[in-house]
C-alpha positions as CSV (number, residue, x, y, z in Angstrom):
1,M,-26.3,4.5,26.3
2,N,-24.2,7.9,26.8
3,V,-21.0,7.3,24.7
4,N,-19.2,10.3,26.3
5,L,-20.1,9.0,29.8
6,T,-18.9,5.5,28.8
7,M,-15.6,7.0,27.5
8,E,-15.1,9.1,30.7
9,I,-15.6,6.0,32.9
10,A,-13.1,3.8,30.8
11,W,-10.7,6.8,31.0
12,S,-11.2,7.0,34.9
13,L,-10.6,3.4,35.5
14,M,-7.3,3.5,33.3
15,L,-6.2,6.4,35.4
16,A,-7.0,4.8,38.8
17,R,-4.6,1.9,37.7
18,W,-2.3,3.9,35.7
19,K,0.8,1.9,36.6
20,Q,-0.7,-1.4,35.5
21,T,-2.2,0.4,32.4
22,L,1.3,1.8,31.4
23,V,2.9,-1.8,31.9
24,A,0.4,-3.2,29.3
25,A,1.0,-0.6,26.9
26,I,4.7,-0.7,27.3
27,G,4.4,-4.3,26.7
28,V,2.3,-3.9,23.4
29,T,5.0,-1.4,22.3
30,F,7.8,-3.2,22.7
31,S,6.3,-6.2,21.0
32,I,5.1,-4.0,17.9
33,T,8.7,-2.3,18.0
34,M,10.5,-5.6,17.8
35,F,7.9,-7.0,15.2
36,I,8.6,-4.2,12.9
37,T,12.3,-4.3,13.5
38,L,12.8,-8.0,13.0
39,L,10.6,-8.3,9.9
40,S,12.1,-5.1,8.3
41,F,15.5,-6.6,8.9
42,M,14.8,-10.2,7.9
43,T,13.2,-9.3,4.9
44,G,15.7,-6.7,3.9
45,L,18.4,-9.5,4.4
46,N,16.3,-11.8,2.0
47,Q,16.2,-9.2,-0.4
48,L,20.0,-8.6,-0.3
49,L,20.6,-12.4,-0.6
50,D,18.0,-12.5,-3.3
51,S,19.8,-9.9,-5.4
52,L,23.0,-11.8,-5.4
53,I,20.9,-14.3,-7.5
54,L,18.3,-12.2,-9.3
55,N,20.6,-9.3,-10.3
56,R,22.9,-11.7,-12.0
57,T,20.8,-14.5,-13.2
58,P,18.5,-14.5,-16.3
59,H,14.9,-15.5,-15.9
60,V,15.3,-17.7,-18.9
61,R,18.6,-18.8,-20.2
62,I,18.7,-20.5,-23.8
63,Y,22.0,-22.4,-24.5
64,N,22.8,-25.7,-26.3
65,E,23.6,-28.7,-23.7
66,I,26.5,-30.9,-25.0
67,K,25.2,-34.3,-24.4
68,P,25.2,-37.9,-26.1
69,S,23.0,-38.3,-29.1
70,E,19.5,-39.6,-28.2
71,V,19.6,-41.9,-31.3
72,M,22.7,-44.3,-31.3
73,P,24.0,-45.3,-34.7
74,I,23.0,-48.9,-34.5
75,Q,19.3,-47.8,-34.2
76,R,19.5,-46.4,-37.4
77,V,20.3,-49.7,-39.1
78,R,17.6,-51.1,-41.1
79,G,16.2,-54.5,-39.7
80,L,17.1,-53.9,-36.0
81,E,14.3,-51.7,-35.0
82,G,12.7,-54.4,-32.8
83,Y,15.8,-55.2,-31.0
84,H,17.1,-54.1,-27.3
85,H,20.5,-52.4,-28.0
86,F,23.0,-52.1,-25.0
87,V,25.4,-49.4,-25.8
88,H,28.3,-48.7,-23.3
89,S,30.7,-45.8,-22.6
90,V,28.5,-43.5,-24.5
91,R,30.3,-40.2,-25.4
92,A,29.0,-36.8,-26.2
93,S,28.1,-36.1,-29.9
94,T,29.6,-33.5,-32.0
95,A,27.0,-31.1,-31.0
96,R,28.2,-27.4,-30.7
97,E,27.8,-24.9,-28.0
98,E,27.0,-22.2,-30.4
99,I,23.2,-21.3,-30.7
100,L,22.4,-21.7,-34.4
101,N,20.2,-19.1,-35.9
102,S,21.0,-16.8,-33.0
103,E,20.1,-13.7,-34.6
104,A,16.9,-14.7,-35.6
105,I,16.0,-16.3,-32.2
106,L,17.2,-12.6,-30.7
107,R,14.6,-10.8,-33.0
108,A,11.8,-13.4,-32.2
109,I,12.6,-12.9,-28.1
110,Q,12.7,-9.1,-28.5
111,S,9.4,-9.1,-30.3
112,D,7.6,-11.1,-27.3
113,Q,5.5,-8.8,-25.4
114,R,6.4,-10.8,-22.0
115,V,10.1,-10.1,-22.4
116,L,11.5,-6.9,-20.6
117,G,15.0,-7.2,-22.3
118,V,17.3,-9.8,-23.7
119,S,21.2,-10.0,-23.6
120,P,23.6,-12.2,-25.8
121,K,26.5,-13.9,-24.5
122,A,29.4,-15.8,-25.7
123,S,31.7,-17.7,-23.2
124,A,35.3,-18.9,-24.2
125,Q,37.5,-21.1,-22.0
126,V,41.1,-20.0,-21.9
127,F,44.1,-20.2,-19.9
128,F,45.4,-17.0,-18.4
129,N,49.2,-16.8,-18.7
130,A,51.0,-15.9,-15.4
131,G,54.6,-16.4,-16.2
132,N,55.4,-20.1,-16.4
133,V,51.9,-20.9,-14.9
134,D,48.6,-21.2,-16.9
135,I,45.4,-20.3,-14.8
136,T,42.2,-21.9,-16.1
137,G,39.6,-19.1,-16.6
138,V,36.4,-18.1,-18.6
139,V,35.9,-15.1,-20.9
140,N,32.4,-13.9,-21.0
141,G,31.6,-11.7,-24.0
142,I,28.5,-9.5,-23.2
143,D,26.5,-6.6,-24.6
144,V,27.9,-4.3,-21.8
145,L,25.2,-1.6,-22.0
146,V,22.4,-4.2,-22.0
147,E,24.0,-6.4,-19.2
148,A,24.2,-3.3,-17.2
149,E,20.7,-2.4,-17.7
150,L,19.3,-5.7,-17.2
151,F,21.6,-7.5,-14.8
152,H,23.1,-4.4,-12.8
153,F,26.6,-5.5,-14.0
154,G,27.9,-1.8,-13.4
155,E,27.2,-2.2,-9.6
156,Y,29.8,-5.0,-9.2
157,V,32.7,-3.3,-11.0
158,V,34.6,-2.3,-8.0
159,A,37.4,-0.5,-9.8
160,G,37.9,0.9,-13.3
161,S,35.2,1.7,-15.8
162,L,32.7,-0.4,-17.4
163,L,32.3,1.7,-20.5
164,D,36.1,1.2,-21.4
165,V,35.0,-2.3,-22.4
166,H,32.4,-1.1,-24.6
167,K,34.5,1.6,-26.1
168,L,37.9,0.1,-26.3
169,P,38.9,-3.0,-28.3
170,N,40.9,-5.6,-26.8
171,T,40.2,-4.7,-23.1
172,I,38.9,-7.0,-20.3
173,I,37.3,-6.9,-16.9
174,L,38.8,-9.4,-14.4
175,G,37.5,-10.9,-11.2
176,K,39.2,-9.2,-8.3
177,P,40.6,-12.4,-6.9
178,L,41.6,-13.6,-10.6
179,A,43.4,-10.4,-10.8
180,A,45.2,-10.9,-7.5
181,R,46.1,-14.4,-8.6
182,L,47.5,-13.1,-12.1
183,M,49.2,-10.1,-10.0
184,V,47.9,-7.5,-12.3
185,E,46.4,-4.1,-11.9
186,L,44.4,-1.5,-14.1
187,G,46.2,-0.7,-17.2
188,D,48.3,-4.0,-17.2
189,I,48.3,-6.1,-20.5
190,I,47.6,-9.8,-19.9
191,Q,48.1,-12.7,-22.2
192,L,45.7,-15.5,-22.6
193,T,45.6,-18.7,-24.7
194,T,42.6,-20.5,-26.1
195,P,42.3,-24.2,-26.2
196,D,43.4,-24.2,-29.8
197,G,46.8,-22.7,-28.9
198,E,45.9,-18.9,-30.2
199,R,47.4,-16.3,-28.1
200,Y,45.6,-13.2,-27.4
201,Q,46.4,-10.0,-25.6
202,A,44.0,-7.7,-23.5
203,K,44.2,-4.8,-21.5
204,V,42.8,-4.8,-18.0
205,V,40.4,-1.7,-17.6
206,G,38.2,-3.0,-14.6
207,L,38.0,-5.3,-11.7
208,Y,34.6,-7.2,-10.8
209,Q,33.6,-8.7,-7.6
210,S,30.2,-10.5,-7.2
211,G,30.6,-11.6,-3.6
212,L,31.0,-15.4,-4.6
213,Q,34.8,-16.0,-4.3
214,D,35.1,-19.2,-6.3
215,F,33.3,-17.6,-9.2
216,D,35.4,-14.4,-9.0
217,K,38.6,-16.4,-9.1
218,T,37.9,-17.8,-12.8
219,Q,35.6,-15.3,-14.4
220,S,36.4,-12.3,-16.7
221,F,34.3,-10.0,-19.0
222,A,35.1,-8.5,-22.3
223,S,32.9,-7.4,-25.1
224,L,30.9,-9.8,-27.4
225,T,32.9,-8.7,-30.1
226,T,36.2,-9.2,-28.4
227,V,35.3,-12.8,-27.3
228,Q,34.1,-13.7,-30.7
229,K,37.5,-12.2,-32.2
230,I,39.5,-14.5,-29.5
231,L,37.5,-17.4,-30.7
232,G,37.8,-16.5,-34.4
233,K,34.2,-16.7,-34.7
234,S,31.7,-14.7,-36.9
235,P,29.8,-11.8,-35.4
236,S,26.7,-14.1,-35.0
237,Y,28.6,-16.5,-32.7
238,M,26.6,-16.9,-29.2
239,T,26.7,-19.4,-26.7
240,D,23.9,-18.1,-24.5
241,I,20.9,-15.9,-24.8
242,Q,19.9,-14.4,-21.4
243,V,16.1,-13.3,-21.2
244,K,14.8,-10.9,-18.5
245,L,10.9,-11.1,-18.2
246,K,8.5,-8.6,-17.0
247,R,6.9,-11.0,-14.7
248,L,9.3,-13.4,-12.8
249,E,6.3,-15.8,-12.4
250,D,6.3,-16.4,-16.1
251,A,9.6,-17.8,-16.3
252,P,8.9,-21.6,-16.2
253,S,6.2,-21.7,-19.0
254,V,8.3,-19.5,-21.2
255,A,11.4,-21.7,-20.8
256,R,9.3,-24.7,-21.9
257,E,7.7,-22.6,-24.8
258,Y,11.1,-21.5,-26.1
259,E,12.5,-25.1,-25.9
260,L,9.8,-26.2,-28.3
261,L,10.1,-23.1,-30.3
262,F,13.9,-23.1,-31.0
263,G,15.1,-26.4,-30.5
264,T,17.4,-25.7,-27.7
265,E,17.6,-26.1,-24.0
266,A,16.0,-23.3,-21.8
267,A,16.6,-23.3,-18.0
268,D,14.4,-20.9,-15.8
269,I,15.4,-19.3,-12.8
270,Q,13.0,-21.1,-10.5
271,T,14.3,-24.5,-11.5
272,A,17.8,-23.3,-11.3
273,N,17.6,-21.8,-7.7
274,A,14.7,-23.7,-6.1
275,Q,16.8,-24.2,-3.1
276,F,17.5,-20.5,-2.6
277,D,13.8,-19.8,-3.1
278,T,13.0,-22.4,0.0
279,G,15.5,-20.5,2.2
280,T,13.9,-17.3,1.5
281,F,10.6,-18.7,2.4
282,I,11.8,-20.1,5.5
283,R,13.6,-16.9,6.9
284,T,10.5,-15.0,6.2
285,L,8.1,-17.4,8.1
286,I,10.6,-17.5,11.2
287,A,10.5,-13.6,11.2
288,Y,6.5,-13.7,11.2
289,A,6.4,-16.4,13.5
290,V,8.7,-14.7,16.1
291,G,7.0,-11.4,15.7
292,V,3.3,-13.0,16.2
293,T,4.5,-14.4,19.2
294,L,5.6,-11.3,20.6
295,L,2.3,-9.7,20.2
296,I,0.5,-13.0,21.6
297,V,2.8,-12.5,24.8
298,A,1.7,-8.8,25.0
299,G,-2.0,-10.0,24.7
300,F,-1.7,-12.2,27.6
301,G,-0.2,-9.5,29.8
302,I,-3.3,-7.4,28.8
303,Y,-5.6,-10.1,29.6
304,N,-3.9,-10.6,33.2
305,I,-4.1,-6.7,34.1
306,L,-7.9,-6.7,32.9
307,N,-8.5,-9.5,35.0
308,M,-6.9,-8.1,38.1
309,M,-8.6,-4.6,37.4
310,I,-12.0,-6.4,37.4
311,Y,-11.3,-8.0,40.8
312,E,-10.4,-4.9,42.4
313,K,-12.9,-2.9,40.9
314,M,-15.9,-5.3,41.8
315,D,-17.5,-2.7,43.9
316,S,-17.4,0.1,41.3
317,I,-18.9,-2.4,38.5
318,A,-21.7,-3.3,41.0
319,I,-22.4,0.5,41.4
320,L,-22.6,1.0,37.8
321,K,-25.0,-1.7,37.5
322,A,-27.0,-0.7,40.3
323,T,-27.4,2.7,38.8
324,G,-28.8,1.6,35.6
325,F,-25.7,0.5,33.6
326,S,-26.4,-2.7,31.6
327,G,-24.2,-5.7,31.2
328,R,-23.5,-4.5,27.7
329,D,-22.4,-1.0,28.8
330,V,-20.0,-2.5,31.5
331,R,-18.6,-4.8,28.7
332,L,-17.9,-1.9,26.4
333,I,-16.2,0.1,29.2
334,F,-13.6,-2.7,29.4
335,L,-13.4,-3.2,25.9
336,I,-12.5,0.5,25.5
337,I,-9.7,0.1,27.9
338,A,-8.3,-2.9,26.1
339,L,-8.4,-1.2,22.7
340,G,-7.2,2.0,24.2
341,I,-4.1,0.1,25.4
342,G,-3.7,-1.7,22.2
343,V,-4.0,1.5,20.0
344,F,-1.6,3.6,22.1
345,G,0.9,0.8,22.1
346,A,0.7,0.0,18.4
347,I,1.2,3.6,17.4
348,T,4.0,4.0,19.7
349,G,5.4,0.6,18.6
350,L,5.3,1.6,15.0
351,F,7.0,4.9,15.9
352,F,9.9,3.2,17.8
353,G,10.1,0.2,15.2
354,F,10.6,2.7,12.6
355,V,13.3,4.7,14.4
356,L,15.2,1.3,15.4
357,S,15.0,0.1,11.8
358,S,16.4,3.6,10.9
359,V,19.3,3.2,13.4
360,I,20.1,-0.2,12.0
361,D,20.1,1.0,8.4
362,Q,22.8,3.4,9.3
363,I,25.1,0.9,10.9
364,P,28.2,0.3,8.5
365,F,28.3,-3.4,7.1
366,V,31.3,-3.6,4.7
367,T,32.5,-6.7,3.5
368,E,34.4,-8.0,0.4
369,A,31.8,-10.8,0.0
370,L,29.0,-8.3,-0.5
371,P,30.7,-5.3,-2.3
372,T,27.4,-3.6,-3.3
373,T,26.3,-3.4,0.6
374,K,27.4,-0.3,2.7
375,T,24.9,-0.8,5.6
376,Y,22.9,-3.5,7.2
377,P,19.7,-4.0,4.8
378,I,16.3,-3.0,5.8
379,N,13.1,-3.2,4.2
380,Y,10.6,-0.2,4.7
381,D,7.6,-1.9,3.3
382,P,4.3,-0.3,4.6
383,L,2.7,-3.6,4.7
384,F,4.6,-4.6,7.8
385,Y,3.4,-1.6,9.6
386,L,-0.3,-2.2,8.6
387,I,0.2,-5.8,9.9
388,G,1.5,-4.8,13.1
389,L,-1.3,-2.2,13.7
390,A,-3.9,-4.6,12.7
391,F,-2.7,-7.7,14.6
392,S,-2.1,-5.3,17.8
393,I,-5.6,-4.3,17.9
394,V,-6.9,-7.7,17.3
395,T,-4.9,-9.1,20.0
396,T,-5.7,-6.4,22.6
397,Y,-9.4,-6.9,21.6
398,L,-9.3,-10.5,22.2
399,A,-7.4,-10.1,25.4
400,G,-9.8,-7.7,26.7
401,F,-12.9,-9.6,25.5
402,F,-13.0,-12.3,28.2
403,P,-12.3,-10.2,31.2
404,A,-15.1,-7.8,29.9
405,V,-17.7,-10.5,29.3
406,K,-16.8,-11.5,32.9
407,A,-17.3,-8.1,34.3
408,S,-20.7,-7.9,32.5
409,K,-22.0,-10.8,34.5
410,V,-21.3,-9.3,37.8
411,D,-24.3,-9.6,40.0
412,P,-24.6,-6.3,42.0
413,V,-26.8,-7.4,44.7
414,V,-24.3,-10.0,45.6
415,I,-21.4,-7.7,45.6
416,I,-23.1,-5.0,47.5
417,R,-24.6,-7.7,50.1
418,G,-20.9,-8.8,50.7
419,K,-19.8,-5.4,51.5
């Protein structure tokens, strides 16, 4: 078999029906272009939505849950061990929100090789005083530098300076909707009251916007030292320890391990956001399904065009076989035609898919709900391009295989006798 001759014949057949060949190539190009664009946009959107959770959520959160005592006083009475006790209207015990031995727990977590970083936190329920009206809110005491490094806190500060909270005492960052409710701006002094009736003044040095409106209406942030001062607590007072792991997949097992080790509650990110993970998976699955459907439709187009080419070129096929070409040679010629269409359509489709994705990536997308987003999200993962190229070649090969087998079985005697 002469490979060069086979390639020349395949090329001649494609040029002889160049309009149909061009239509088939355009079909593959369009399918690959939309596959790349759709997948890049959908996964980019998933990453954007995931970041709203992952950027601000620890992989493992250690805290104390306020709940009723597991052992009722009556169960401690001698002689009543074998009885059934019916206790109604159970109230929470005197358990505290504070994490006991927090500094020792911090040191133990920081020495864990699986941990990327750890951030202490202290939350205080307060009333923000706006004239004669008290607005319920929460002040979160954080280690500003650690929070910015692990949870991208600085990206959500839309006005003012994050470092002012770290450097200056008695300063606070308000959620942007909360600042609007209090009618305050940067540099203003606000007054807040603790549930114990203690009053405290703080200077507004920044505005925060997470994109979650209800969250931002009540939340504010200050340094850990400031919140401990507001509550009148010691420097070791913490209500949460937020852990960021090197591998997100380790979160469930690490959370269970920490619960047993430290005697506290530990929530992992997968359990806390199971519904969100499900939504991400479904959106990605839909994007792949639509893209694969487009490629299959393009494959049927190639199949039909090659079928028509065989019927129209029966005499040419008969002459080839009569002059010594075997059925295998004829099959190879039509497979080369199919793969030529597929490779050309795939390469041009990848190019136009990248171009269209880049155009979408430049379209402004500004909304108060997503303060960190300026343009539509696009994910330029090279894996999408490899999948598109591979699937295009496989689809066009299968589309050309069956017509090629049909062409290889043509009997030249029957065709020539009919002519």
